[in-house]
FILUM-158274 format. One record per residue: residue number from 1; chain; x negated, y negated, z negated of N, C-alpha, C in turn. Coordinates in Angstrom, 3 decimals, always signed. Layout:
# residues N
<r num="NUM" cadena="A" n_c1="X" n_c2="Y" n_c3="Z" ca_c1="X" ca_c2="Y" ca_c3="Z" c_c1="X" c_c2="Y" c_c3="Z"/>
...
//
This chain:
# residues 129
<r num="1" cadena="A" n_c1="-91.283" n_c2="-106.432" n_c3="-85.879" ca_c1="-91.517" ca_c2="-105.010" ca_c3="-85.725" c_c1="-90.778" c_c2="-104.233" c_c3="-86.796"/>
<r num="2" cadena="A" n_c1="-90.177" n_c2="-103.173" n_c3="-86.416" ca_c1="-89.480" ca_c2="-102.325" ca_c3="-87.380" c_c1="-90.492" c_c2="-101.449" c_c3="-88.097"/>
<r num="3" cadena="A" n_c1="-90.112" n_c2="-101.013" n_c3="-89.260" ca_c1="-90.996" ca_c2="-100.094" ca_c3="-89.965" c_c1="-91.037" c_c2="-98.781" c_c3="-89.196"/>
<r num="4" cadena="A" n_c1="-92.179" n_c2="-98.147" n_c3="-89.240" ca_c1="-92.384" ca_c2="-96.911" ca_c3="-88.490" c_c1="-92.703" c_c2="-95.802" c_c3="-89.463"/>
<r num="5" cadena="A" n_c1="-91.918" n_c2="-94.734" n_c3="-89.466" ca_c1="-92.276" ca_c2="-93.609" ca_c3="-90.330" c_c1="-93.583" c_c2="-92.996" c_c3="-89.839"/>
<r num="6" cadena="A" n_c1="-94.392" n_c2="-92.584" n_c3="-90.769" ca_c1="-95.677" ca_c2="-92.005" ca_c3="-90.398" c_c1="-95.799" c_c2="-90.619" c_c3="-90.983"/>
<r num="7" cadena="A" n_c1="-96.564" n_c2="-89.815" n_c3="-90.300" ca_c1="-96.841" ca_c2="-88.477" ca_c3="-90.791" c_c1="-97.815" c_c2="-88.582" c_c3="-91.962"/>
<r num="8" cadena="A" n_c1="-97.624" n_c2="-87.756" n_c3="-92.947" ca_c1="-98.512" ca_c2="-87.780" ca_c3="-94.111" c_c1="-99.859" c_c2="-87.175" c_c3="-93.731"/>
<r num="9" cadena="A" n_c1="-100.911" n_c2="-87.958" n_c3="-93.945" ca_c1="-102.274" ca_c2="-87.541" ca_c3="-93.637" c_c1="-103.115" c_c2="-87.825" c_c3="-94.869"/>
<r num="10" cadena="A" n_c1="-103.758" n_c2="-86.825" n_c3="-95.386" ca_c1="-104.623" ca_c2="-87.050" ca_c3="-96.539" c_c1="-106.014" c_c2="-87.418" c_c3="-96.054"/>
<r num="11" cadena="A" n_c1="-106.617" n_c2="-88.383" n_c3="-96.721" ca_c1="-107.975" ca_c2="-88.778" ca_c3="-96.371" c_c1="-108.632" c_c2="-89.451" c_c3="-97.576"/>
<r num="12" cadena="A" n_c1="-109.934" n_c2="-89.522" n_c3="-97.516" ca_c1="-110.731" ca_c2="-90.138" ca_c3="-98.569" c_c1="-111.445" c_c2="-91.339" c_c3="-97.949"/>
<r num="13" cadena="A" n_c1="-111.263" n_c2="-92.493" n_c3="-98.550" ca_c1="-111.904" ca_c2="-93.712" ca_c3="-98.062" c_c1="-113.028" c_c2="-94.079" c_c3="-99.029"/>
<r num="14" cadena="A" n_c1="-114.194" n_c2="-94.339" n_c3="-98.477" ca_c1="-115.349" ca_c2="-94.805" ca_c3="-99.242" c_c1="-115.613" c_c2="-96.232" c_c3="-98.787"/>
<r num="15" cadena="A" n_c1="-115.647" n_c2="-97.150" n_c3="-99.716" ca_c1="-115.975" ca_c2="-98.524" ca_c3="-99.338" c_c1="-116.683" c_c2="-99.217" c_c3="-100.488"/>
<r num="16" cadena="A" n_c1="-117.420" n_c2="-100.236" n_c3="-100.144" ca_c1="-118.129" ca_c2="-100.999" ca_c3="-101.161" c_c1="-119.384" c_c2="-101.628" c_c3="-100.587"/>
<r num="17" cadena="A" n_c1="-120.265" n_c2="-101.978" n_c3="-101.477" ca_c1="-121.449" ca_c2="-102.755" ca_c3="-101.136" c_c1="-122.713" c_c2="-102.026" c_c3="-101.566"/>
<r num="18" cadena="A" n_c1="-123.728" n_c2="-102.145" n_c3="-100.729" ca_c1="-125.075" ca_c2="-101.733" ca_c3="-101.088" c_c1="-125.886" c_c2="-103.014" c_c3="-101.241"/>
<r num="19" cadena="A" n_c1="-126.715" n_c2="-103.084" n_c3="-102.258" ca_c1="-127.496" ca_c2="-104.290" ca_c3="-102.515" c_c1="-128.980" c_c2="-103.953" c_c3="-102.531"/>
<r num="20" cadena="A" n_c1="-129.767" n_c2="-104.815" n_c3="-101.909" ca_c1="-131.214" ca_c2="-104.662" ca_c3="-101.909" c_c1="-131.854" c_c2="-106.046" c_c3="-101.924"/>
<r num="21" cadena="A" n_c1="-133.150" n_c2="-106.086" n_c3="-101.980" ca_c1="-133.875" ca_c2="-107.350" ca_c3="-101.885" c_c1="-133.571" c_c2="-107.963" c_c3="-100.516"/>
<r num="22" cadena="A" n_c1="-133.254" n_c2="-109.241" n_c3="-100.453" ca_c1="-132.962" ca_c2="-109.862" ca_c3="-99.157" c_c1="-134.070" c_c2="-109.651" c_c3="-98.122"/>
<r num="23" cadena="A" n_c1="-135.309" n_c2="-109.545" n_c3="-98.569" ca_c1="-136.411" ca_c2="-109.320" ca_c3="-97.633" c_c1="-136.351" c_c2="-107.922" c_c3="-97.007"/>
<r num="24" cadena="A" n_c1="-135.590" n_c2="-107.008" n_c3="-97.620" ca_c1="-135.503" ca_c2="-105.621" ca_c3="-97.138" c_c1="-134.170" c_c2="-105.292" c_c3="-96.478"/>
<r num="25" cadena="A" n_c1="-133.218" n_c2="-106.225" n_c3="-96.501" ca_c1="-131.851" ca_c2="-105.896" ca_c3="-96.089" c_c1="-131.758" c_c2="-105.424" c_c3="-94.641"/>
<r num="26" cadena="A" n_c1="-132.526" n_c2="-106.003" n_c3="-93.747" ca_c1="-132.445" ca_c2="-105.592" ca_c3="-92.341" c_c1="-133.051" c_c2="-104.202" c_c3="-92.127"/>
<r num="27" cadena="A" n_c1="-134.108" n_c2="-103.878" n_c3="-92.871" ca_c1="-134.697" ca_c2="-102.537" ca_c3="-92.783" c_c1="-133.722" c_c2="-101.486" c_c3="-93.311"/>
<r num="28" cadena="A" n_c1="-133.105" n_c2="-101.766" n_c3="-94.456" ca_c1="-132.130" ca_c2="-100.830" ca_c3="-95.007" c_c1="-130.945" c_c2="-100.662" c_c3="-94.057"/>
<r num="29" cadena="A" n_c1="-130.445" n_c2="-101.759" n_c3="-93.527" ca_c1="-129.325" ca_c2="-101.680" ca_c3="-92.592" c_c1="-129.688" c_c2="-100.834" c_c3="-91.371"/>
<r num="30" cadena="A" n_c1="-130.872" n_c2="-101.006" n_c3="-90.842" ca_c1="-131.313" ca_c2="-100.214" ca_c3="-89.688" c_c1="-131.380" c_c2="-98.733" c_c3="-90.041"/>
<r num="31" cadena="A" n_c1="-131.889" n_c2="-98.411" n_c3="-91.236" ca_c1="-131.958" ca_c2="-97.012" ca_c3="-91.665" c_c1="-130.554" c_c2="-96.416" c_c3="-91.814"/>
<r num="32" cadena="A" n_c1="-129.632" n_c2="-97.185" n_c3="-92.379" ca_c1="-128.258" ca_c2="-96.701" ca_c3="-92.549" c_c1="-127.574" c_c2="-96.500" c_c3="-91.195"/>
<r num="33" cadena="A" n_c1="-127.743" n_c2="-97.474" n_c3="-90.319" ca_c1="-127.095" ca_c2="-97.384" ca_c3="-89.002" c_c1="-127.690" c_c2="-96.288" c_c3="-88.130"/>
<r num="34" cadena="A" n_c1="-128.924" n_c2="-95.916" n_c3="-88.381" ca_c1="-129.557" ca_c2="-94.855" ca_c3="-87.586" c_c1="-128.818" c_c2="-93.526" c_c3="-87.742"/>
<r num="35" cadena="A" n_c1="-128.088" n_c2="-93.356" n_c3="-88.813" ca_c1="-127.372" ca_c2="-92.107" ca_c3="-89.056" c_c1="-125.901" c_c2="-92.137" c_c3="-88.678"/>
<r num="36" cadena="A" n_c1="-125.429" n_c2="-93.219" n_c3="-88.095" ca_c1="-123.993" ca_c2="-93.337" ca_c3="-87.819" c_c1="-123.517" c_c2="-92.274" c_c3="-86.834"/>
<r num="37" cadena="A" n_c1="-124.166" n_c2="-92.133" n_c3="-85.690" ca_c1="-123.697" ca_c2="-91.168" ca_c3="-84.682" c_c1="-123.737" c_c2="-89.737" c_c3="-85.215"/>
<r num="38" cadena="A" n_c1="-124.805" n_c2="-89.398" n_c3="-85.935" ca_c1="-124.904" ca_c2="-88.054" ca_c3="-86.513" c_c1="-123.776" c_c2="-87.820" c_c3="-87.510"/>
<r num="39" cadena="A" n_c1="-123.505" n_c2="-88.822" n_c3="-88.338" ca_c1="-122.449" ca_c2="-88.692" ca_c3="-89.339" c_c1="-121.081" c_c2="-88.568" c_c3="-88.688"/>
<r num="40" cadena="A" n_c1="-120.821" n_c2="-89.347" n_c3="-87.645" ca_c1="-119.536" ca_c2="-89.284" ca_c3="-86.955" c_c1="-119.306" c_c2="-87.915" c_c3="-86.318"/>
<r num="41" cadena="A" n_c1="-120.387" n_c2="-87.218" n_c3="-86.012" ca_c1="-120.267" ca_c2="-85.881" ca_c3="-85.414" c_c1="-120.018" c_c2="-84.792" c_c3="-86.460"/>
<r num="42" cadena="A" n_c1="-120.156" n_c2="-85.121" n_c3="-87.736" ca_c1="-119.942" ca_c2="-84.132" ca_c3="-88.795" c_c1="-118.458" c_c2="-83.802" c_c3="-88.916"/>
<r num="43" cadena="A" n_c1="-118.191" n_c2="-82.552" n_c3="-89.237" ca_c1="-116.820" ca_c2="-82.106" ca_c3="-89.444" c_c1="-116.218" c_c2="-82.882" c_c3="-90.619"/>
<r num="44" cadena="A" n_c1="-115.083" n_c2="-83.509" n_c3="-90.392" ca_c1="-114.395" ca_c2="-84.224" ca_c3="-91.462" c_c1="-114.677" c_c2="-85.713" c_c3="-91.526"/>
<r num="45" cadena="A" n_c1="-115.596" n_c2="-86.210" n_c3="-90.704" ca_c1="-115.880" ca_c2="-87.649" ca_c3="-90.690" c_c1="-114.969" c_c2="-88.307" c_c3="-89.662"/>
<r num="46" cadena="A" n_c1="-114.155" n_c2="-89.247" n_c3="-90.123" ca_c1="-113.211" ca_c2="-89.930" ca_c3="-89.234" c_c1="-113.665" c_c2="-91.341" c_c3="-88.885"/>
<r num="47" cadena="A" n_c1="-114.474" n_c2="-91.951" n_c3="-89.753" ca_c1="-114.969" ca_c2="-93.309" ca_c3="-89.517" c_c1="-116.195" c_c2="-93.493" c_c3="-90.396"/>
<r num="48" cadena="A" n_c1="-117.231" n_c2="-94.186" n_c3="-89.891" ca_c1="-118.472" ca_c2="-94.331" ca_c3="-90.638" c_c1="-119.169" c_c2="-95.592" c_c3="-90.141"/>
<r num="49" cadena="A" n_c1="-119.298" n_c2="-96.584" n_c3="-90.999" ca_c1="-119.840" ca_c2="-97.866" ca_c3="-90.552" c_c1="-120.572" c_c2="-98.589" c_c3="-91.675"/>
<r num="50" cadena="A" n_c1="-121.566" n_c2="-99.366" n_c3="-91.278" ca_c1="-122.287" ca_c2="-100.257" ca_c3="-92.179" c_c1="-122.403" c_c2="-101.608" c_c3="-91.484"/>
<r num="51" cadena="A" n_c1="-122.212" n_c2="-102.678" n_c3="-92.229" ca_c1="-122.327" ca_c2="-104.007" ca_c3="-91.649" c_c1="-123.016" c_c2="-104.960" c_c3="-92.613"/>
<r num="52" cadena="A" n_c1="-123.696" n_c2="-105.927" n_c3="-92.057" ca_c1="-124.366" ca_c2="-106.939" ca_c3="-92.868" c_c1="-123.314" c_c2="-107.880" c_c3="-93.435"/>
<r num="53" cadena="A" n_c1="-123.220" n_c2="-107.921" n_c3="-94.749" ca_c1="-122.254" ca_c2="-108.811" ca_c3="-95.392" c_c1="-122.872" c_c2="-110.169" c_c3="-95.685"/>
<r num="54" cadena="A" n_c1="-124.074" n_c2="-110.179" n_c3="-96.280" ca_c1="-124.728" ca_c2="-111.442" ca_c3="-96.639" c_c1="-126.228" c_c2="-111.186" c_c3="-96.735"/>
<r num="55" cadena="A" n_c1="-126.953" n_c2="-111.563" n_c3="-95.700" ca_c1="-128.400" ca_c2="-111.306" ca_c3="-95.657" c_c1="-129.141" c_c2="-112.021" c_c3="-96.779"/>
<r num="56" cadena="A" n_c1="-128.728" n_c2="-113.244" n_c3="-97.099" ca_c1="-129.413" ca_c2="-114.026" ca_c3="-98.131" c_c1="-129.305" c_c2="-113.371" c_c3="-99.508"/>
<r num="57" cadena="A" n_c1="-128.259" n_c2="-112.595" n_c3="-99.719" ca_c1="-128.085" ca_c2="-111.897" ca_c3="-100.995" c_c1="-128.522" c_c2="-110.436" c_c3="-100.919"/>
<r num="58" cadena="A" n_c1="-128.831" n_c2="-109.945" n_c3="-99.735" ca_c1="-129.229" ca_c2="-108.544" ca_c3="-99.579" c_c1="-128.046" c_c2="-107.593" c_c3="-99.638"/>
<r num="59" cadena="A" n_c1="-126.879" n_c2="-108.016" n_c3="-99.149" ca_c1="-125.650" ca_c2="-107.225" ca_c3="-99.268" c_c1="-125.272" c_c2="-106.575" c_c3="-97.940"/>
<r num="60" cadena="A" n_c1="-124.970" n_c2="-105.291" n_c3="-98.013" ca_c1="-124.487" ca_c2="-104.513" ca_c3="-96.876" c_c1="-123.147" c_c2="-103.915" c_c3="-97.273"/>
<r num="61" cadena="A" n_c1="-122.197" n_c2="-103.972" n_c3="-96.368" ca_c1="-120.862" ca_c2="-103.426" ca_c3="-96.609" c_c1="-120.742" c_c2="-102.075" c_c3="-95.921"/>
<r num="62" cadena="A" n_c1="-120.117" n_c2="-101.101" n_c3="-96.567" ca_c1="-119.849" ca_c2="-99.820" ca_c3="-95.917" c_c1="-118.365" c_c2="-99.503" c_c3="-95.968"/>
<r num="63" cadena="A" n_c1="-117.920" n_c2="-98.856" n_c3="-94.915" ca_c1="-116.568" ca_c2="-98.305" ca_c3="-94.850" c_c1="-116.678" c_c2="-96.953" c_c3="-94.186"/>
<r num="64" cadena="A" n_c1="-116.174" n_c2="-95.942" n_c3="-94.875" ca_c1="-116.203" ca_c2="-94.582" ca_c3="-94.359" c_c1="-114.849" c_c2="-93.942" c_c3="-94.622"/>
<r num="65" cadena="A" n_c1="-114.411" n_c2="-93.099" n_c3="-93.694" ca_c1="-113.182" ca_c2="-92.338" ca_c3="-93.893" c_c1="-113.509" c_c2="-90.868" c_c3="-93.648"/>
<r num="66" cadena="A" n_c1="-113.202" n_c2="-90.061" n_c3="-94.653" ca_c1="-113.485" ca_c2="-88.621" ca_c3="-94.610" c_c1="-112.180" c_c2="-87.851" c_c3="-94.767"/>
<r num="67" cadena="A" n_c1="-112.154" n_c2="-86.673" n_c3="-94.182" ca_c1="-110.966" ca_c2="-85.827" ca_c3="-94.283" c_c1="-110.677" c_c2="-85.465" c_c3="-95.741"/>
<r num="68" cadena="A" n_c1="-111.740" n_c2="-85.175" n_c3="-96.500" ca_c1="-111.563" ca_c2="-84.780" ca_c3="-97.897" c_c1="-112.904" c_c2="-84.844" c_c3="-98.626"/>
<r num="69" cadena="A" n_c1="-112.879" n_c2="-84.525" n_c3="-99.918" ca_c1="-114.094" ca_c2="-84.563" ca_c3="-100.737" c_c1="-115.133" c_c2="-83.559" c_c3="-100.266"/>
<r num="70" cadena="A" n_c1="-114.686" n_c2="-82.415" n_c3="-99.803" ca_c1="-115.631" ca_c2="-81.389" ca_c3="-99.328" c_c1="-116.446" c_c2="-81.933" c_c3="-98.161"/>
<r num="71" cadena="A" n_c1="-115.793" n_c2="-82.574" n_c3="-97.204" ca_c1="-116.508" ca_c2="-83.136" ca_c3="-96.052" c_c1="-117.527" c_c2="-84.179" c_c3="-96.509"/>
<r num="72" cadena="A" n_c1="-117.133" n_c2="-85.037" n_c3="-97.445" ca_c1="-118.054" ca_c2="-86.052" ca_c3="-97.958" c_c1="-119.220" c_c2="-85.407" c_c3="-98.701"/>
<r num="73" cadena="A" n_c1="-118.938" n_c2="-84.411" n_c3="-99.523" ca_c1="-120.008" ca_c2="-83.729" ca_c3="-100.268" c_c1="-120.998" c_c2="-83.046" c_c3="-99.323"/>
<r num="74" cadena="A" n_c1="-120.499" n_c2="-82.411" n_c3="-98.281" ca_c1="-121.391" ca_c2="-81.777" ca_c3="-97.308" c_c1="-122.253" c_c2="-82.819" c_c3="-96.606"/>
<r num="75" cadena="A" n_c1="-121.687" n_c2="-83.973" n_c3="-96.325" ca_c1="-122.446" ca_c2="-85.078" ca_c3="-95.734" c_c1="-123.565" c_c2="-85.527" c_c3="-96.669"/>
<r num="76" cadena="A" n_c1="-123.227" n_c2="-85.710" n_c3="-97.941" ca_c1="-124.222" ca_c2="-86.185" ca_c3="-98.909" c_c1="-125.313" c_c2="-85.149" c_c3="-99.169"/>
<r num="77" cadena="A" n_c1="-125.040" n_c2="-83.884" n_c3="-98.859" ca_c1="-126.009" ca_c2="-82.805" ca_c3="-99.065" c_c1="-126.965" c_c2="-82.626" c_c3="-97.883"/>
<r num="78" cadena="A" n_c1="-126.774" n_c2="-83.384" n_c3="-96.790" ca_c1="-127.644" ca_c2="-83.205" ca_c3="-95.622" c_c1="-129.054" c_c2="-83.698" c_c3="-95.906"/>
<r num="79" cadena="A" n_c1="-129.990" n_c2="-83.140" n_c3="-95.189" ca_c1="-131.378" ca_c2="-83.554" ca_c3="-95.321" c_c1="-131.602" c_c2="-85.006" c_c3="-94.964"/>
<r num="80" cadena="A" n_c1="-130.850" n_c2="-85.486" n_c3="-93.978" ca_c1="-130.998" ca_c2="-86.884" ca_c3="-93.562" c_c1="-130.597" c_c2="-87.847" c_c3="-94.670"/>
<r num="81" cadena="A" n_c1="-129.495" n_c2="-87.537" n_c3="-95.354" ca_c1="-129.076" ca_c2="-88.410" ca_c3="-96.466" c_c1="-130.066" c_c2="-88.288" c_c3="-97.619"/>
<r num="82" cadena="A" n_c1="-130.527" n_c2="-87.084" n_c3="-97.876" ca_c1="-131.544" ca_c2="-86.901" ca_c3="-98.916" c_c1="-132.800" c_c2="-87.706" c_c3="-98.647"/>
<r num="83" cadena="A" n_c1="-133.252" n_c2="-87.713" n_c3="-97.400" ca_c1="-134.449" ca_c2="-88.474" ca_c3="-97.036" c_c1="-134.208" c_c2="-89.974" c_c3="-97.196"/>
<r num="84" cadena="A" n_c1="-133.020" n_c2="-90.433" n_c3="-96.823" ca_c1="-132.686" ca_c2="-91.848" ca_c3="-96.977" c_c1="-132.679" c_c2="-92.244" c_c3="-98.453"/>
<r num="85" cadena="A" n_c1="-132.052" n_c2="-91.434" n_c3="-99.276" ca_c1="-132.006" ca_c2="-91.715" ca_c3="-100.716" c_c1="-133.411" c_c2="-91.712" c_c3="-101.301"/>
<r num="86" cadena="A" n_c1="-134.229" n_c2="-90.722" n_c3="-100.918" ca_c1="-135.611" ca_c2="-90.673" ca_c3="-101.417" c_c1="-136.386" c_c2="-91.930" c_c3="-101.020"/>
<r num="87" cadena="A" n_c1="-136.218" n_c2="-92.378" n_c3="-99.791" ca_c1="-136.954" ca_c2="-93.556" ca_c3="-99.313" c_c1="-136.544" c_c2="-94.820" c_c3="-100.062"/>
<r num="88" cadena="A" n_c1="-135.253" n_c2="-94.939" n_c3="-100.381" ca_c1="-134.740" ca_c2="-96.190" ca_c3="-100.925" c_c1="-134.502" c_c2="-96.180" c_c3="-102.431"/>
<r num="89" cadena="A" n_c1="-134.672" n_c2="-95.055" n_c3="-103.099" ca_c1="-134.459" ca_c2="-95.006" ca_c3="-104.551" c_c1="-135.329" c_c2="-96.060" c_c3="-105.238"/>
<r num="90" cadena="A" n_c1="-134.679" n_c2="-96.839" n_c3="-106.099" ca_c1="-135.368" ca_c2="-97.905" ca_c3="-106.814" c_c1="-135.424" c_c2="-99.215" c_c3="-106.059"/>
<r num="91" cadena="A" n_c1="-134.989" n_c2="-99.201" n_c3="-104.793" ca_c1="-135.037" ca_c2="-100.423" ca_c3="-103.988" c_c1="-133.661" c_c2="-100.876" c_c3="-103.523"/>
<r num="92" cadena="A" n_c1="-132.639" n_c2="-100.128" n_c3="-103.918" ca_c1="-131.275" ca_c2="-100.531" ca_c3="-103.584" c_c1="-130.320" c_c2="-100.020" c_c3="-104.654"/>
<r num="93" cadena="A" n_c1="-129.160" n_c2="-100.636" n_c3="-104.701" ca_c1="-128.107" ca_c2="-100.243" ca_c3="-105.634" c_c1="-126.842" c_c2="-100.047" c_c3="-104.815"/>
<r num="94" cadena="A" n_c1="-126.119" n_c2="-98.983" n_c3="-105.134" ca_c1="-124.890" ca_c2="-98.668" ca_c3="-104.410" c_c1="-123.696" c_c2="-98.942" c_c3="-105.317"/>
<r num="95" cadena="A" n_c1="-122.785" n_c2="-99.755" n_c3="-104.827" ca_c1="-121.543" ca_c2="-100.076" ca_c3="-105.543" c_c1="-120.374" c_c2="-99.675" c_c3="-104.636"/>
<r num="96" cadena="A" n_c1="-120.105" n_c2="-98.388" n_c3="-104.556" ca_c1="-119.008" ca_c2="-97.915" ca_c3="-103.714" c_c1="-117.970" c_c2="-97.211" c_c3="-104.572"/>
<r num="97" cadena="A" n_c1="-116.767" n_c2="-97.142" n_c3="-104.040" ca_c1="-115.650" ca_c2="-96.462" ca_c3="-104.710" c_c1="-115.000" c_c2="-95.512" c_c3="-103.709"/>
<r num="98" cadena="A" n_c1="-114.342" n_c2="-94.507" n_c3="-104.245" ca_c1="-113.560" ca_c2="-93.569" ca_c3="-103.442" c_c1="-112.085" c_c2="-93.885" c_c3="-103.633"/>
<r num="99" cadena="A" n_c1="-111.348" n_c2="-93.871" n_c3="-102.531" ca_c1="-109.908" ca_c2="-94.102" ca_c3="-102.569" c_c1="-109.214" c_c2="-92.961" c_c3="-101.841"/>
<r num="100" cadena="A" n_c1="-108.223" n_c2="-92.381" n_c3="-102.476" ca_c1="-107.411" ca_c2="-91.356" ca_c3="-101.844" c_c1="-106.281" c_c2="-92.050" c_c3="-101.091"/>
<r num="101" cadena="A" n_c1="-106.121" n_c2="-91.692" n_c3="-99.828" ca_c1="-105.058" ca_c2="-92.278" ca_c3="-99.014" c_c1="-104.232" c_c2="-91.149" c_c3="-98.412"/>
<r num="102" cadena="A" n_c1="-102.959" n_c2="-91.400" n_c3="-98.267" ca_c1="-102.109" ca_c2="-90.338" ca_c3="-97.735" c_c1="-101.348" c_c2="-90.711" c_c3="-96.477"/>
<r num="103" cadena="A" n_c1="-101.506" n_c2="-91.926" n_c3="-96.001" ca_c1="-100.788" ca_c2="-92.326" ca_c3="-94.797" c_c1="-101.657" c_c2="-93.276" c_c3="-93.983"/>
<r num="104" cadena="A" n_c1="-101.565" n_c2="-93.169" n_c3="-92.677" ca_c1="-102.282" ca_c2="-94.077" ca_c3="-91.801" c_c1="-101.279" c_c2="-94.643" c_c3="-90.802"/>
<r num="105" cadena="A" n_c1="-101.321" n_c2="-95.963" n_c3="-90.628" ca_c1="-100.440" ca_c2="-96.615" ca_c3="-89.660" c_c1="-101.058" c_c2="-97.953" c_c3="-89.283"/>
<r num="106" cadena="A" n_c1="-100.673" n_c2="-98.505" n_c3="-88.142" ca_c1="-101.223" ca_c2="-99.804" ca_c3="-87.738" c_c1="-100.757" c_c2="-100.914" c_c3="-88.682"/>
<r num="107" cadena="A" n_c1="-101.600" n_c2="-101.915" n_c3="-88.858" ca_c1="-101.198" ca_c2="-103.092" ca_c3="-89.623" c_c1="-100.014" c_c2="-103.712" c_c3="-88.900"/>
<r num="108" cadena="A" n_c1="-99.017" n_c2="-104.110" n_c3="-89.649" ca_c1="-97.812" ca_c2="-104.685" ca_c3="-89.071" c_c1="-96.649" c_c2="-103.713" c_c3="-89.033"/>
<r num="109" cadena="A" n_c1="-96.925" n_c2="-102.461" n_c3="-89.281" ca_c1="-95.850" ca_c2="-101.460" ca_c3="-89.354" c_c1="-95.523" c_c2="-101.270" c_c3="-90.836"/>
<r num="110" cadena="A" n_c1="-94.741" n_c2="-102.191" n_c3="-91.342" ca_c1="-94.448" ca_c2="-102.250" ca_c3="-92.773" c_c1="-93.368" c_c2="-101.254" c_c3="-93.144"/>
<r num="111" cadena="A" n_c1="-93.469" n_c2="-100.730" n_c3="-94.346" ca_c1="-92.403" ca_c2="-99.883" ca_c3="-94.869" c_c1="-91.180" c_c2="-100.726" c_c3="-95.197"/>
<r num="112" cadena="A" n_c1="-91.393" n_c2="-101.987" n_c3="-95.534" ca_c1="-90.310" ca_c2="-102.920" ca_c3="-95.841" c_c1="-90.252" c_c2="-103.959" c_c3="-94.725"/>
<r num="113" cadena="A" n_c1="-89.232" n_c2="-103.933" n_c3="-93.855" ca_c1="-89.157" ca_c2="-104.877" ca_c3="-92.736" c_c1="-89.073" c_c2="-106.332" c_c3="-93.174"/>
<r num="114" cadena="A" n_c1="-88.670" n_c2="-106.612" n_c3="-94.402" ca_c1="-88.628" ca_c2="-107.989" ca_c3="-94.888" c_c1="-90.021" c_c2="-108.617" c_c3="-94.940"/>
<r num="115" cadena="A" n_c1="-91.038" n_c2="-107.800" n_c3="-95.024" ca_c1="-92.397" ca_c2="-108.340" ca_c3="-95.084" c_c1="-92.767" c_c2="-109.046" c_c3="-93.783"/>
<r num="116" cadena="A" n_c1="-92.361" n_c2="-108.515" n_c3="-92.643" ca_c1="-92.655" ca_c2="-109.172" ca_c3="-91.364" c_c1="-91.978" c_c2="-110.537" c_c3="-91.300"/>
<r num="117" cadena="A" n_c1="-90.746" n_c2="-110.632" n_c3="-91.782" ca_c1="-90.056" ca_c2="-111.922" ca_c3="-91.814" c_c1="-90.784" c_c2="-112.895" c_c3="-92.732"/>
<r num="118" cadena="A" n_c1="-91.272" n_c2="-112.420" n_c3="-93.854" ca_c1="-92.000" ca_c2="-113.288" ca_c3="-94.789" c_c1="-93.288" c_c2="-113.807" c_c3="-94.152"/>
<r num="119" cadena="A" n_c1="-93.955" n_c2="-112.959" n_c3="-93.395" ca_c1="-95.184" ca_c2="-113.391" ca_c3="-92.713" c_c1="-94.861" c_c2="-114.478" c_c3="-91.688"/>
<r num="120" cadena="A" n_c1="-93.843" n_c2="-114.259" n_c3="-90.851" ca_c1="-93.463" ca_c2="-115.259" ca_c3="-89.848" c_c1="-93.067" c_c2="-116.573" c_c3="-90.518"/>
<r num="121" cadena="A" n_c1="-92.326" n_c2="-116.488" n_c3="-91.623" ca_c1="-91.902" ca_c2="-117.687" ca_c3="-92.351" c_c1="-93.116" c_c2="-118.437" c_c3="-92.896"/>
<r num="122" cadena="A" n_c1="-94.055" n_c2="-117.712" n_c3="-93.483" ca_c1="-95.258" ca_c2="-118.342" ca_c3="-94.029" c_c1="-96.085" c_c2="-119.025" c_c3="-92.948"/>
<r num="123" cadena="A" n_c1="-96.208" n_c2="-118.385" n_c3="-91.787" ca_c1="-96.958" ca_c2="-119.000" ca_c3="-90.685" c_c1="-96.267" c_c2="-120.252" c_c3="-90.157"/>
<r num="124" cadena="A" n_c1="-94.934" n_c2="-120.201" n_c3="-90.068" ca_c1="-94.174" ca_c2="-121.365" ca_c3="-89.589" c_c1="-94.367" c_c2="-122.534" c_c3="-90.558"/>
<r num="125" cadena="A" n_c1="-94.322" n_c2="-122.280" n_c3="-91.848" ca_c1="-94.535" ca_c2="-123.347" ca_c3="-92.844" c_c1="-95.936" c_c2="-123.923" c_c3="-92.735"/>
<r num="126" cadena="A" n_c1="-96.925" n_c2="-123.055" n_c3="-92.496" ca_c1="-98.305" ca_c2="-123.525" ca_c3="-92.393" c_c1="-98.487" c_c2="-124.436" c_c3="-91.185"/>
<r num="127" cadena="A" n_c1="-97.783" n_c2="-124.159" n_c3="-90.083" ca_c1="-97.879" ca_c2="-125.010" ca_c3="-88.891" c_c1="-97.273" c_c2="-126.385" c_c3="-89.132"/>
<r num="128" cadena="A" n_c1="-96.308" n_c2="-126.465" n_c3="-90.034" ca_c1="-95.634" ca_c2="-127.732" ca_c3="-90.317" c_c1="-96.516" c_c2="-128.674" c_c3="-91.134"/>
<r num="129" cadena="A" n_c1="-97.526" n_c2="-128.160" n_c3="-91.754" ca_c1="-98.378" ca_c2="-128.999" ca_c3="-92.624" c_c1="-99.334" c_c2="-129.824" c_c3="-91.847"/>
//
């Protein structure tokens, strides 16, 4: 595949882990997932997801994509998020980071076409083993 120029798009990515007691992980996950559709309908929300990473450790993974910090701040200011935080304060820990991104493109559309050749070469070598 040739590299594909992409239009510059600014976005904010939130990702990381939420941790709770393993006995509570499914309840917390259900509470988080209950707000997905509402959050996706908010202005500036491009992607919003929570997934079970490791039930035995009480780990939940989140990935969110927001248009900008304002959209994320307005989301965090909603009554629903406030109620969730109030319910879970002291029973979970949030380890998330914000990442600024300026371009979106499909995986495999490399800026450097040599990378695709390197991937094919690596796969061919792996098949030989």
